[in-house]
Kinemage of the C-alpha trace (Angstrom):
@kinemage 1
@onewidth
@group {chain A} dominant
@subgroup {mainchain}
@vectorlist {calphas} color= white
{ca met a 1} P 0.231 0.073 -0.045
{ca ser a 2} L 1.247 3.500 -0.804
{ca ala a 3} L 2.836 5.909 1.802
{ca leu a 4} L 0.095 8.317 0.709
{ca ala a 5} L -3.348 5.943 0.831
{ca leu a 6} L -5.884 7.160 2.694
{ca his a 7} L -8.084 4.154 2.930
{ca ser a 8} L -6.735 0.488 4.386
{ca pro a 9} L -9.519 -2.634 4.071
{ca arg a 10} L -7.811 -4.373 7.157
{ca thr a 11} L -9.845 -4.056 10.182
{ca ala a 12} L -7.904 -3.747 13.697
{ca ser a 13} L -9.022 -4.554 16.909
{ca val a 14} L -8.768 -1.085 18.255
{ca asp a 15} L -11.450 -0.296 15.309
{ca leu a 16} L -14.020 -1.934 17.684
{ca leu a 17} L -14.189 1.143 19.914
{ca arg a 18} L -15.440 2.917 16.613
{ca ser a 19} L -17.615 0.400 15.757
{ca asp a 20} L -21.661 0.026 16.350
{ca asn a 21} L -21.061 -3.479 17.289
{ca ala a 22} L -19.477 -1.724 20.197
{ca ser a 23} L -20.548 -2.885 23.445
{ca leu a 24} L -22.518 -0.416 25.871
{ca leu a 25} L -19.986 -0.615 28.054
{ca leu a 26} L -16.900 -0.223 25.764
{ca gln a 27} L -18.642 2.820 24.392
{ca val a 28} L -19.172 4.324 27.755
{ca ala a 29} L -15.719 3.498 29.016
{ca gly a 30} L -14.188 5.720 25.472
{ca val a 31} L -16.858 8.631 26.060
{ca val a 32} L -15.789 8.835 29.721
{ca gly a 33} L -12.199 8.528 29.036
{ca phe a 34} L -11.672 10.775 26.765
{ca ala a 35} L -13.754 13.397 28.337
{ca leu a 36} L -11.185 12.899 31.220
{ca leu a 37} L -8.485 13.471 28.759
{ca ala a 38} L -9.325 16.609 27.780
{ca val a 39} L -9.892 17.717 31.624
{ca leu a 40} L -5.778 16.659 31.974
{ca gly a 41} L -5.271 18.296 28.566
{ca ala a 42} L -6.385 21.719 29.682
{ca gln a 43} L -4.402 21.536 32.795
{ca val a 44} L -0.851 22.009 30.400
{ca arg a 45} L -1.762 25.120 29.063
{ca ile a 46} L 0.623 28.024 28.083
{ca tyr a 47} L -0.259 31.958 27.305
{ca leu a 48} L 0.715 34.247 24.893
{ca trp a 49} L -2.202 35.530 23.808
{ca glu a 50} L -5.611 35.939 24.653
{ca val a 51} L -6.019 31.729 23.986
{ca pro a 52} L -3.595 29.474 25.440
{ca ile a 53} L -1.560 26.840 23.553
{ca thr a 54} L -3.097 23.248 25.546
{ca leu a 55} L -3.060 19.502 24.907
{ca gln a 56} L -6.573 19.357 25.177
{ca thr a 57} L -6.916 19.183 21.637
{ca leu a 58} L -4.692 16.014 21.319
{ca ala a 59} L -7.895 14.850 23.561
{ca val a 60} L -10.801 15.839 20.907
{ca tyr a 61} L -8.908 14.782 17.700
{ca gly a 62} L -7.918 11.653 19.129
{ca ser a 63} L -11.960 11.510 20.219
{ca gly a 64} L -12.716 11.409 16.813
{ca leu a 65} L -9.849 9.080 15.857
{ca phe a 66} L -10.470 6.421 18.020
{ca leu a 67} L -14.484 6.369 18.966
{ca gly a 68} L -15.633 7.774 15.818
{ca trp a 69} L -17.972 10.494 14.853
{ca arg a 70} L -21.354 9.697 17.068
{ca asn a 71} L -18.927 8.780 20.375
{ca gly a 72} L -16.419 11.641 19.301
{ca leu a 73} L -18.962 14.265 19.314
{ca phe a 74} L -20.607 12.677 22.991
{ca ala a 75} L -17.196 12.722 24.460
{ca met a 76} L -16.342 16.700 23.766
{ca ala a 77} L -20.207 17.066 24.849
{ca leu a 78} L -19.377 15.457 28.382
{ca tyr a 79} L -16.468 17.273 28.609
{ca leu a 80} L -18.726 21.136 28.282
{ca val a 81} L -20.748 19.275 30.760
{ca ile a 82} L -18.435 18.659 33.121
{ca gly a 83} L -17.241 22.191 32.685
{ca met a 84} L -21.253 23.904 34.141
{ca phe a 85} L -20.136 22.043 37.202
{ca ser a 86} L -15.942 22.054 38.000
{ca pro a 87} L -13.413 24.154 36.524
{ca val a 88} L -12.189 22.333 33.926
{ca phe a 89} L -11.616 24.454 31.514
{ca ala a 90} L -7.792 26.164 30.745
{ca gly a 91} L -9.262 29.407 31.957
{ca asp a 92} L -10.222 30.081 36.151
{ca gly a 93} L -13.750 29.720 35.612
{ca tyr a 94} L -16.367 27.443 35.221
{ca gly a 95} L -20.091 27.305 34.244
{ca pro a 96} L -22.747 28.993 31.557
{ca ala a 97} L -21.404 32.504 32.244
{ca tyr a 98} L -17.413 31.190 31.543
{ca leu a 99} L -17.985 29.170 28.691
{ca phe a 100} L -20.185 31.595 26.785
{ca gly a 101} L -18.091 34.346 28.059
{ca ala a 102} L -15.067 33.164 27.749
{ca val a 103} L -12.700 34.937 24.817
{ca ser a 104} L -11.950 31.039 23.650
{ca ala a 105} L -15.561 29.725 24.117
{ca gly a 106} L -15.607 29.324 20.417
{ca tyr a 107} L -12.817 26.651 20.719
{ca leu a 108} L -14.529 24.767 23.691
{ca leu a 109} L -18.160 25.196 21.693
{ca ala a 110} L -16.389 23.670 18.445
{ca tyr a 111} L -15.107 20.378 20.018
{ca pro a 112} L -17.776 18.278 19.743
{ca leu a 113} L -18.071 19.233 16.335
{ca val a 114} L -14.681 18.937 16.030
{ca gly a 115} L -15.095 15.660 17.187
{ca ala a 116} L -18.064 14.398 15.074
{ca val a 117} L -16.246 15.825 12.213
{ca val a 118} L -12.670 13.991 12.575
{ca gly a 119} L -15.437 10.156 13.042
{ca ala a 120} L -17.249 10.670 10.210
{ca ala a 121} L -14.158 11.262 8.004
{ca ser a 122} L -12.098 9.212 9.221
{ca lys a 123} L -14.229 6.378 8.752
{ca arg a 124} L -13.107 6.657 4.762
{ca trp a 125} L -9.338 7.444 5.951
{ca asn a 126} L -8.403 5.241 8.168
{ca thr a 127} L -4.526 5.229 6.964
{ca phe a 128} L -1.775 7.341 8.381
{ca ala a 129} L -2.119 9.818 5.193
{ca gly a 130} L -5.930 9.736 6.292
{ca ser a 131} L -6.074 10.433 9.736
{ca val a 132} L -3.875 13.419 8.975
{ca leu a 133} L -6.376 14.965 6.721
{ca ser a 134} L -9.102 13.955 8.994
{ca leu a 135} L -7.549 15.869 11.552
{ca leu a 136} L -6.360 18.652 9.252
{ca leu a 137} L -10.030 18.915 8.613
{ca gly a 138} L -11.297 19.106 12.386
{ca ser a 139} L -8.214 21.655 12.805
{ca ala a 140} L -9.788 23.617 10.325
{ca val a 141} L -13.347 23.893 12.025
{ca leu a 142} L -11.925 24.450 15.360
{ca phe a 143} L -9.487 27.354 14.471
{ca thr a 144} L -13.044 28.544 11.980
{ca ile a 145} L -15.030 29.087 14.840
{ca gly a 146} L -13.010 29.710 17.445
{ca val a 147} L -11.174 32.751 15.937
{ca ile a 148} L -14.411 34.157 14.742
{ca trp a 149} L -15.912 34.114 18.145
{ca leu a 150} L -12.604 35.835 19.084
{ca his a 151} L -12.693 38.493 17.004
{ca tyr a 152} L -16.301 39.614 18.467
{ca ala a 153} L -15.216 38.467 21.819
{ca ala a 154} L -12.186 39.860 22.281
{ca gly a 155} L -13.034 43.192 20.156
{ca his a 156} L -10.242 43.069 17.790
{ca thr a 157} L -9.880 45.371 15.531
{ca thr a 158} L -8.938 43.698 12.327
{ca trp a 159} L -9.674 39.758 10.989
{ca ala a 160} L -6.117 39.954 10.860
{ca glu a 161} L -5.529 40.625 14.350
{ca ser a 162} L -7.909 38.256 14.902
{ca ile a 163} L -6.798 35.279 12.773
{ca ser a 164} L -2.868 36.037 13.811
{ca lys a 165} L -3.813 35.931 17.892
{ca gly a 166} L -6.570 32.594 17.008
{ca trp a 167} L -4.992 30.676 14.294
{ca leu a 168} L -1.224 31.746 13.179
{ca gly a 169} L -0.071 31.518 16.643
{ca phe a 170} L -0.942 27.791 16.593
{ca val a 171} L -0.662 26.402 12.698
{ca leu a 172} L 3.017 24.743 14.668
{ca trp a 173} L 1.451 23.322 17.389
{ca asp a 174} L -1.711 22.104 16.394
{ca leu a 175} L 0.368 20.609 13.180
{ca ala a 176} L 2.801 18.941 16.073
{ca lys a 177} L -0.922 17.650 17.744
{ca ile a 178} L -2.054 16.499 14.290
{ca leu a 179} L 0.981 14.461 13.539
{ca leu a 180} L 1.045 12.772 16.908
{ca val a 181} L -2.597 11.610 17.571
{ca gly a 182} L -2.957 10.349 13.316
{ca ala a 183} L 0.539 8.731 14.504
{ca ala a 184} L -0.766 7.282 17.732
{ca tyr a 185} L -3.510 6.039 15.780
{ca thr a 186} L -1.932 4.637 13.273
{ca gly a 187} L 0.315 2.552 15.373
{ca ala a 188} L -2.600 1.600 17.794
{ca arg a 189} L -4.024 0.536 14.389
{ca arg a 190} L -1.181 -1.814 13.635
{ca leu a 191} L -0.760 -3.297 16.868
{ca thr a 192} L -3.679 -4.328 17.033
{ca asp a 193} L -3.948 -6.434 13.884
């Protein structure tokens, strides 16, 4: 198979997590596990602008690849629900006022959609190249919603400022995360043949 092939017909044991035939217990464990990974990832944060660099997008992207579109969406929705009652976001706040008022809220609100987009795309594209392409689609959704929200919430005077502070400053970090998550998923598929 070509290194740039997007699909492998081979089924691996890890694909059971994304399967419609997965037991309810396995699906719940996956959803809760990835929501908790997002909680942990949010605790690692570096502020360069209004929006911090965190590791939680590793869990967001991974939820779609490993759990598929539906459970990837559920895992990230659960993360947002946890944030309604507990300070699990990268900022210091929690609850509806924080979720809908923070300058980074657009990124947070995009997480379930990103999990769904990555999961849907990676159903067809399951090789390393396919996973990276799926993750790039998810990244485009994440940063589109995040930058639009940031522009209005932070009161930036130009779109160039919002794009610079909300996307361009994150490109290299995000690309590294995409490659890491794509490699982890591909490695898991190879190990569970």
